[in-house]
N, C-alpha and C positions, 0 to 999 in steps of 0.2 A: 742559553741557561734555562733550565726547566723551572717550574713554579717552586718546587721545594728548595732548590738551590738558591733562587732569588730571595725567598723568605728567610732562609738561613743567613744570607749575606747581610740583609738590611736589619735583622734583629739580633745579630751576634753581639757579645759583650764588647762595648766600646763603639758600636755602630749607632747611628742617629736614632734608630728605633729599637734599641735594646729593651728587652722585656724583663719584668720582675713579677713575682707573685705577691699580691697584697690582699688585705682583708677589706671588703666593702660591705657594710651592713651585716657583718657576721659571716659573709661568704668569701671564700678564697677565689680570686680571679687573676687572670693575666692582665698586666698593665704596662704601658710605656714608661720606662724609668726616667726618661729625660723630659717628660711632659711638663709644661708650665703648671703652676699650682692654681691658677685662676684665669678666668677670661680677661680680667684687668691686665694681668701680666702678658697674656698671649696677644691681646689686641692693642696694647699700648706702645708697641715698637714704632719708632719714628721712621716713616717711609719717605719723608721729604716732600718735594713739590710735584711729584708725578701725579697724573690724573688717576683718581680712584673711582669716582662715580660720574657717570654721564646720565643725565635725566633731561630728555627733550633738548632744550638749548643751554642747559646748565652743565657746567663742568666743575666738579669739586675735587680739589687736590687732597692728598692724604693729610697735609698740614692743616688745610682749612677744616677738614672733617674733624681732626683731633682737637682743634681749637674750639669748635662748636661742642664737641663732647665734653671737654673740660668745663666750658661755660654752663652747659645744661646741668652737669653734675653739681657744680657750685650752687646753681639756683635751687635744685631739688633739696640740697642739704640746708642751705642758708635761708631760703625763703619759705620752703614747704616743710622743713623739719624732718625730712626723710632720714631714717636711720637704717642700719644694717638689718635685713630681713623684712623690711616694709615692702609691700607690693605696689608697683606702679604699672598701670595698664597702658597699652598702646592700641589705639583704635583708628586706623587710617589705611588708605590704599597705599600702593607702592610709591612713596615719596622719599627723598633724601632724609627728611626729618625722622622717618621711621628708623633708619639706620643709626642716626645720631642718638635718638631716644634710647634704643635698645642698648647701645654701647655705653652710654652714660649711666643708665640704670644699673647694669651689672658691674660697672667699674666702681660704683660707690657702695657695693655690697647689698643693694636692694634686689628685689626679684622682678624681672620683666615678665609681665602678663600679656601675652599676645592675644588680641581679640579678633575674631573673624570679621572682616569688613563687610561680609554679606549678611551678617546677622540682623535680625529684626530688633526693634526696641525691647521686646520682651526677652530675647536671648542675651542682649547686652546687659540688661538689668540683672539677669540670673548670674552671668559671669562676674560682673562687678561685685555683687553681693557674695557670691561663693568664694571668690579670691580674697575678699577683704581689702581691695585696693583703696588706697587713700588719695591717689592722684591719677587722673586720666589725661593722656596726651592724645589729642584727636583732631582729625580734619573736620571740615565744615559739616559734611553729611553725618558723620558719627557724633559730632557735638549735638546736632539737632535730635538724632535718634536717642541719645543717652541723657538728654537734659533732665527729664523727669526722674530717671533713676539716680543720677548724680545728686540732684537736690534731695531726694528721699534718703539716700545713703550718706550724704555729707561728703561726697567725693569732689575734690577740687579739680577743675579742668583747665588745661593749657591748650589753647586753640592754635592750629597751624594752618598755613595756606589761606589766610583770610577768615578763619573761623572766629567769629566774635559773638557777643550777645551777653545776656544777663548771666552773671557768675562764671564767665569765661575769661581767663587771663590770656594776655597776648604772648606769643612766642617772641620774647625780647631778651636776647642773650648778651651778657657782658663779655665780649669776646676776649678780653684780656685776663679773665679769671683763671685761677688754677684749680685743677681737679682736686677735690678734697682727699685727704689721706683716708685709707680704709684697710683694715686688716681682714683679709678674706682667706679662708681655708678651702681646701678641695671639697670638703663635705658640706660647705654652705650652699643653700639653695640659690640657684641662678635664674631659672626660668619656669614659667607655667605656660604650657601650650595646650589648648583645649582640643580634644579629639573631635572627629567629625560630628558625632552626635546623631548618627543615622537612626538610632533607636533610643528614645528617651533623651534626657538631658546630657550634654557633653561632659566629659570628665577632664579635670585639669591635671595633665601629666607633668609632674614636678621633676626637674633635673638639677643636679648639683653642678658646681663649676667643674669638678672632676669629670662628670659624665659628658658634658659638652666638649671639653678639651680633649678627652680621650677619643671621642668620635672624630673630631677634626684630625687628630694625629693618625687615626686609623685610615682615613681617606688619603692622607699624605703618604703613609706607609705603602698603601696599595699603589699609589702613583710611582713610588720609588721602585717597587717590584716590577711594575710594567715597564719602567725605564730600563731596568737591567735586562729584561727579557726581549724588549724591542727597542734597542738604543736608536736615537734619532740619527738620520743620515745627514750630517752637516748641521749648521746652525738653524734655528727656527726661522721661518719666513716672516712670522708676525709674533709680537709679544703676546704672551698668554692673556686671554681676556674671556670674560663670561657675559652672556646676555641673561638677565634675570627676567624670566617669563612666567614665573609662578609667584603667588602672593608671599610677601615677607612673613606674614603670620603663619604660614605653613612651614613645617620642618624642613622641607627641601629649599624653600626660599631663604630661610635663616642660614642653612648650611652654605649656600652659594655666597651670601653676604659675608658670613664669618670667614670663610675660606679665602675670599679675595682680600678682605681687610687685613687678616693675619699674614697673608702671603705677599702683600704688596702688588696685587694684580688689579687690572681695570675691570669694573663691573658696569655694564650698560643696563639701566633700569627701565623696564616697560611699565607704564601705568596699569595696563591690562593687556591680556593676550589678544593679539591680532596677527595672523600669519603673514599678511602682506607687509605690515609695518616691521615685523621681525626680519623679513628678507631684506628690507631697505637698510635696517641697522646692521645686519650681518655684513652687508657689502660696504657700507660707509665706514663702519668702525673696525672692520677686519677682525670680526669675532672669531675666536678659536674654539670655544666650548659652548655647546647648546645643551642645557639640562632642563628637562621637563618630564611630563608624563607621556606615555606612548601616543596618546591621541594628538598631542601637539606636534610630534614628529610627523605623524600622518597628515595633519592639517597643513604643515609646511610643504610636503610633497604634493598635496592635492590643490594647493593654491594655483589658480589659473596663470599667474604671472611667475611661477617658480623659475622657469627657464630664462626669464628676463634679468635675473639678478645673479651676481657672482658670489657663490658660496664656497669658493675654493679655499678660503682662509680657515674654514672649519676643520679641526682635526678630530673632534669627538662629537657625536650626535646621539642623544638618547636621554637617559635619566632613570626613572623608576616610578614607583607609586602604584603600578598595576602591571599585570603580565603583558608582554609584548608579543604579538603574533609573529611567527617565523617569516610570514610574508613581508612584514615591516622590516625585519632585519635584512632580508634580501634586497628590499627596495632602497634602504639607506645605503647598503654596501654598493649598490649599482648606480646610485644617483648623486653621490657626494664623493669628493676627494677624501674627506675624513672617514673615520670608521665608526660603526655602531657600538653602543655600549648600553648596559642596563645595570641598575643596582637594586637590591632588595632590602629595604629598611622600613622602619615605622617611626611614628612619633615617639613610641616607647623605647626605641633604640637610638634616638637622636640621629635617625636617617641611616646609620651605618649597618651594613650587613653584607652578604655575599655580592660580588660584582663580576661582570663579564664584559669583555670588550675585544675588539679587533679579531684576530684569527680564531681565538678561543670561542668568541661569540658566533662567528660564521660557521664554525664546525660544530657548535653546540647551541643552536638557535633557540631551543626550548629551555635552556638552563639559565638561571640567574647568576651562575658562576661560583667562584671560590672566595675564600676570605683569609685575612691575616690573623695570626694567632692571638690577638687581643680578644677575639671573639671565639667562644666555644659554642658549637651548634650540635644538637641531637634531634632525632626524630623519635617520638614515643607513641605507644599505644594508648587507648583511653584510660588505662590504669596507671599510666605514668612509667611504664617499663621501657627502657631504651631498646630501640630496634636496630638490627644489623644493617649494613650498607645495602641499598637497593630496595628496602622495604618502606612502604608508604605509612606515614603517621603524622602526628602534629609536630610542627617545628618548634623547638624550645631554644632560647638564646641565653647565654650567660656572658657577662663581661662588665668592665667598669663604666661602659658608655650607656648603660640602661638607666631609665628613670628610677628614682627611689620609691615612687608610688604615685597614687592619685590623691590630689589635694582634698583633705577632709573626707576621704572615702576608704576607710580601712578594710571594709569587706571586699570591695572591688579590687583593692590592692592585693589582698590575700588570695583572691581567685586567680589573679594574673601572674603574680610573682611568688614562686614556690621554692623555698630553700635557695634563694639567689638566682633561680632560673625563671625567665620570662616566657610564659606561654603565648605564642604568636596568634593562635587561632587559625593558622594556615596549615593546609595539608601538603606534604611534599615528601621527597626522598633525597638521599645523598648517594651518589654512585661511588665506585671504588676509587676513583681519581679525585674525589672531593668536590665534584660539581653538584650544586644544589638545584633541585627542580621543584618549583612551587606549582602545585596542581590547581589549588582552589582555596578560597576561604572555606573553613569548615561549615560555616553557616550558609554558604552559597552552593554547597554540594547538592546535586540533584539525586535523590534516591528514587529511582524508577523501578518498581516491581523487584526490589532487592538488589538492583544493579546500580553501581556508582557511576554517575555521569559528571565529569569535570567540565564546568562551563568554559574554562580557558581553552581546553582542547577543541571543543565544538566551535568556539569563536575563531580560533586559529584556522580551522578548516574552511569556515565560511569566508574569512578574509581572502582566501585564495581565489574566490570568484572575481573576475575582472570588473564586474559591475557594482560591487559592494563598496560603499564608502565607510560605514561603520556598523557595528552590530553589538548587541548585548544578549547573552543567553542566561536563562535562570529557570528555576522550577516553579510550577504552579500546581495547586492541589488537583488530584484526580481521584474519583470515587473508588475505582478498582485498583489502579496502579500505585496509589499513594501520592505520587507526583508524576507529572509529565514534563518533557523538555519544551520550553517556549523560547522564541527568539523575536527580538524587535530589530528590524533591518532598515538602514537608510541606504538607498541606491545613490550612485554618483549622479551629479546633475545631468539631465538629459537622457538618463537610462531608466528602464523599468525592470522590475523583478516580480516573480510570482513564487508561491510556495513550491510549485512544481520545478521551477528553475533551480532553487536552492536544494531541494531534495535530490534532483538528478545530479547536481554537482557533488553532493556529499556521498552518494551511493558509491561504494568502493573505497571511499576515504575513511568512513566511519562505520562502525557496526550499526545495524538498523535501529537498535534501541536508543542510540545516541542522537539520531537525526531528529530535530525538533518536529513535534507533531502539531504544534501551534505556532503560527508566525504572524507577525503584524508588520506592515511596511509603512514607513513614514517618509516624508519629503523634507524634513528639517533635522538638524543635528539633534542627537539624543541629549537629554538633560545631563548637565555636569555640575559638580560642585566647584568651589572656588579654586581648587587646585587642578581642575581639569579632568577629574575622574568621572566616568559615567555613573549615574545614580541608578543602580539596578533596583534598589528597593522601591524607588519612586515608579520606575517602569513597571515593576511587578504589580504594584497597587493600581496603576492606571489601566493596565492591559489584561489583568487577570480574568476579566469577564468578557474580553473581546473574543468573538468567534471568527474562525477563518472563513 
């Protein structure tokens, strides 16, 4: 079955993913007709005593998790007076209590505010004030960092995992309590996720219940399409399970958590990313799905003990969040029983966007794939005109899964969302078969003497060098050319590289103007943010004045 036939089959009238046209914020969009009306409805299904969460030596069943969700929801309403629309913040690393907190908050009609666990005291202060949170649920480290802010703002704090102190309430749940009733509509706010904030203060991306639910349905729809196109050969060898390797406060982490909870699947939670520990868990828990950023798949393959562990249970290896070099696609395909995959989404799209996997990904390794019709996607020129297939432009999204805007930032909202379309800030093209190719962030495009240089293309070529562990390419100012291409490269342990090595490797692969004229070599991993993405802006700032 080809892609269009599979789409037609799963979205036809009467099918599980039947489509309808609805109005969201005044814009007409495609939506899943059978979608639950709220996250409370979607996440409240009783899944019994099967294991839901594994965290270190703890095993949480679905029933135990739901009892804790009901109890915390009761406490928030009865003790803290939380009502529909109130903001409740979560500030902690990957703990089971994060999952329980999020689910309880959205299930009582409040808004879950996800705080970046890497933030400083000043950044936490900003987000707590910006969101207007009335309660913070936090672990010990975040309790200490936010103490002054909570006292200044009058935010009550619930401490988890032994977090105690002045003005901190204990996580003490009445496990027999019933989840309070709540009338929640699809248009009610559900979450605020703060963007990375690489320039200036982060923005709070606000999603409604409809947006999050429709995104989850879109991922399920795509899985149904893949199932029709590549039906399994016999029963699965292992029950479907996911390893959570990215922070829960990141949109990808939340997606994994929500998908597993709603789908009755097992989720193995890592406190923080560690490739060796991940290999141990994949083997011991028979994990089937590995979802992270490309650097984490690369870390897994580069782990010195990789061959010592059994990864044959994995059926899917990949994720999204950044372009994946074709060399990584090849290595995943050749070193795992499972198949490579990638997805292209953003905080502003609740993680959903085009996806690519299996044979399609191997044959189109530079493409982020195709999408199901809940999403409309166009490429446009700087004036907003729609471009034909094959032409490069800014990628625009439309659908019911988009954020409704940025919290308390109408000007930024108006710049990003135009007539129901979300401007991604990414440059790309769509081919005649519907495959989407993301070339670069518009702000990361290197303009060298009038020539466009896409950093992802240059990075992909450098990754083909056998001695390269990781690389970041970006533009730095040049008096005559405007910008020149720069690269920061980390060699694999025990190997050395020079600019001449890289230049010789790229000659014939890339046009001369794309070959970095400035390179810097380091012996440690490149700086990353909490979700594992390489921090190019930090590298640019650090190495802009470095001479070769």
